[in-house]
N, C-alpha and C positions, 0 to 999 in steps of 0.2 A: 502493498499499501504504502504511497508517495504523500510526501510530511507537505503541505504548504506553510512556509513561515512571513507570519510579517514586518522579520528584525533583513534589514539591509547592511550590506560589508565592503566593506572596497578595501581591498593592498593595494599598498601604493612604494617603493622604494626607493630606498634614503640610506646615506651614509649614517651609520647613525654615529660614525664620530665627525659629520661634518651638524654642525647646530645650523644655516643655512640651510640647509639640502633639509633638515628635520621642520625647521619652520617651515617651506616652500611644502614639505607632506601633505601637513595637519590643513592648511591651508586651503590647502588642494580637495582630499578629504571634507574637513569644514562646509568648503563651495560647494561639492558633490552632495552629503546627505546630510546636510545643518546642522550637524551638530559631533557630536565624539561624546562614545559611552563608554569603548572598554582598548586601553591598550594594554599588552601583551608585550612585555621584552623578552626576546629571549637571545638577539644575537649574543654570540659566544665565538672565543674563540680559548685553546686551549698551545699553549705551547709545551714539548716537555725536557728539560734539562735538568742539570741540576746545579743547584742556586748561586756555586763559584761560579761555572760558565753561560749565565744568565745573564745578555746583552743587554744593555740600558736598554733599546731600542725593542726589546722582545719585549723586556716589560712594558715599556710604551703603550705597545701593538695589545698583547692582552689588557689591560688594567685602562687605556681608550676603548674596547670593543666593549667587556664585561663590564663591569660600570659605572666605566661617563656617557657612557650611551645609551646605559640608561637612566642616570642619571638627566643630561637631554630628550631626552624622546620625554621623556613624567613632565620634567617642567612645560616641554609645548602642552600637553593635552592636555597640565593641569586647568588652565589657565577657564576654559571652553566646558570643563567638567562643573568647576566651581558654581560661574554662569547658571551652568543649565541647574544646579544643586543636587545633584550624582553624576558617580563615576564611578572607573576602577579601572586600577591600574595595578597591574600580576607584574613582576619580577619573578625570573624565573633566579632563582639560585642551584643553588646540588648539594648535596652532603658535605662537600671538601667546603663549605663556606663554612661549617660546623666546628672540621675536622683538618688537621694536616695530615701531607701525604709529600714522600719528597722527589722529588723532579716538576715543581707545581709551586713555587713561587709564588706568579703573579696570576698562575690561575683562581688559589687558593684565597691570595691575599683580596683579589679580586668581586672574588662570589661571597664570601667576608662581608666583604664593603658594601652590594647586594642587599644581603642583609640588616643593615643596618640602617642605611641607605632607605630602604620598605622600613624597615619602621619608624624613622622621623616623619616620614612624610604621611603616612597611616595615621601619625599625629596631630599633623600641622593642618590635616586634610577634612582627619574626621567633620571635625565640625558643619562641611559642608556637602555632607553622605558621600564624600569619595575614598 
């Protein structure tokens, strides 16, 4: 049996580390759908190397995509959700945000940061039902 849904969704591609691309993507969603109800932050990358061999470029890449990207996207989506008085931001972390694992220094740090970022945004935006 086919199901009919009354909700619409729109997928838009953007580099989550580029604040202008992200803002433009959210502007496009609002223009096409009129509102933003749900954001799922799931972009992620992992580089496996011992900590003493981990380059700063590798560190920045993992942190920028996994943690900063979640922040940039949530920050871009939240004003529309707050304006509407409702919204959901779903940040995908990992069990490695709670426990360490060798050869993943940036990944574990980023995923732990996502957990704390989520807690902070929840405290700030709960009054707006976001």
